[in-house]
Each structure stands twice: as C-alpha cells, then as structure tokens.
N, C-alpha and C positions, 0 to 999 in steps of 0.2 A: 531488553529489546534494543535494537539499533535501527536508526533511520538515516538514510543518505539520499540526497537528491542530486541528480546530474542534469546537465543541459547538453543535449545531443547537437551535432552540427546542423541538423534541420530545425532546431529551435524547440523541439519537444522536450518535456521535463519529466522523465521517469523518477518516481519516488520508490525506493527500495526499503521495505520493512522486513527486518530479520529477527526472528525470535530465538533467543538464547536460553530461555527458561524451559523447564519441564512442565510448566503449567501454561494453559492458554492465556493470551493477553486480550483484554477487551479494550477496543479503541473506538474513537468517534472520528468520522471523516470530516476534515475541515475544508474540503473543496470537492467539487464534482470530479470524478475520475473514472477511468476504465481499467479494470484489472487485466494486465497483459498476459497473465498465465491462464485466466479463466474466461476473458472476454466479457465479464459481468460489469455493468455500469454501477457505480457507487455514487449516491447522491450526498451532497453536503449535509452533515448532521446525522447521517446513517451510522448505525452501530456496525463495527467490524470485529471479527474474532480472528486473531492470529494464532494458528495451531501451535502446540508445543514444538519447539525447534523448527518452526515453519518459516515460510517466506511469502511475501506478497510484493508484487511490482505493480504500481499504479501509474497510469499515464494521466497527468493532470490536464484538465480541459481548459 
C-alpha cells in the first residue's frame, strides 16, 4: 500500500491511498475525512477496507 498527502492551493489536504496488493488492506482512519470518490464521511477510528489494487482519496477535515 502507498499513502501520499498533498496540499492544494486552497489549503485542502487530500490523502491518496493506493493498494498494490492482490489482497484487501484493512486500515483505521486516524482523522475524520470525506471520501472524494464516494462522498462518504469517515470518522476517526473507523475501520476502512482498501480493495485489492484499489484507491481511496480522502479529504481531511
């Protein structure tokens, strides 16, 4: 898995999570965020699943 955070010109901080494995990755959110691809809100401490070879983009609150 790969994680990269960027800072956009408007100050937002998207976090990119990229799965490189053929198995799902189980993660825990360390901050409240909104999934930019799904629109789903993720609460701090919530379990996340990154699909095999999947991607998640979170906008940190």
